[in-house]
Residue, then its C-alpha position, 0 to 999 in steps of 0.5 A: m784598404a784605401a790603397n787598393i781601392l785607389r789602385k783599382r780606379m786608377p792605372t798603375w802609372s798614375f798612381v806612381l806619378v800621384a805618389a811622386g807628386l805627393a813625396l815632392l810636396a812633403s820634401a818641399c814643406a820639409q825643406s821650407v825657407p826661413v822667412e828672413q830669408v824670403k823677406a831678404k829676397d823680397q827687398e832685393i827684388a823691390s831694389l833691383k825694380q827701383e834701380i831699373a826705374n831709376l836707369q829708365t828716367q835717366l835714359k828718358s833724361a839723356e835722350g831729353a839732353q840729346q834732343d836739347a843739343a840738337y835744338w841748340k846747334q840747329l839755333t846757333s848754325l847761323m849765328k857767329p860765335v863771340e868770344m872775348k875774354t871779358m866774357t869767359d862765362h858767357r856763350a854768345y852768338m851774333l845774328p847777321s843783323g849784329v844783334v847778339l844772343a848770349l847765355h851768361f852762366d855762374h863761373l867764368n870757366l863754363d867747364q865749371a859752371k852749374n847754373l845758367n843766370w842769365v839769358a842777355l840780349g844785345v842790341p847794336g848802338k852807340y855808347c851815347k845816352q841819346d842811343q840808349e833812349r832809342v834801344e829802350k824806346s824800341f825794344g823796352q826798358g832794362f839795356t843798362h849794359f853798353h859793350d864795346l865789342k872792338n875793344d872788349t870793354h864794359g862801357g867805352t868811350p862817347g860814340a864807340e860802337g858796340v851793343w846795348f844788353v838787357h840781362v833777364a835773370v833765369r832764376d832767383f841767386e845772389a849776385p855781387w850786386g845783391k839778390v837777383q830775382q827771375g826777370i829783367d836785371s836792371a842792377f846787371m853792371p850799369t854803364k852809365a853813358s854821356a850825351c854824345a853830340 
């Protein structure tokens, strides 16, 4: 009787659509997906979302590295590279004034370096106690390491020309002479100069 009332109030095509919808709903309910399968799909979706977030982070990091490389290229374009056999763990550049800017890494083979240890500033001078005092008076304490660039030696003969370096540790780490903390490393291979005439 209820079906007859519905037929009178609804056109035939509407009744067919409603009946088909009810049949599909009943069929879907009869073939329900197991809870474990739903949980597994939810975990897969969550994992994919996390992977997308990780890839977005890596992309931002790569874009930042490209920008850093561009800045470094701009910075070093006006400087002449300083390459020496005793400084293979460095990237060193000389300004037109003779001042040297160096990055000192944690491995003699830069392809295997994992960390930057020091940033070094080298001021042109002579290997003499008086000249070291002049450099430290003008630029501050910590210029304890002299490098004779011409002969590629630490220290050198009294009066030799080269650069006085100050090394600034960029992180805390263990060096051959002990624990190094961030800041000026006055213990970095000091080269004691004698007085020059």
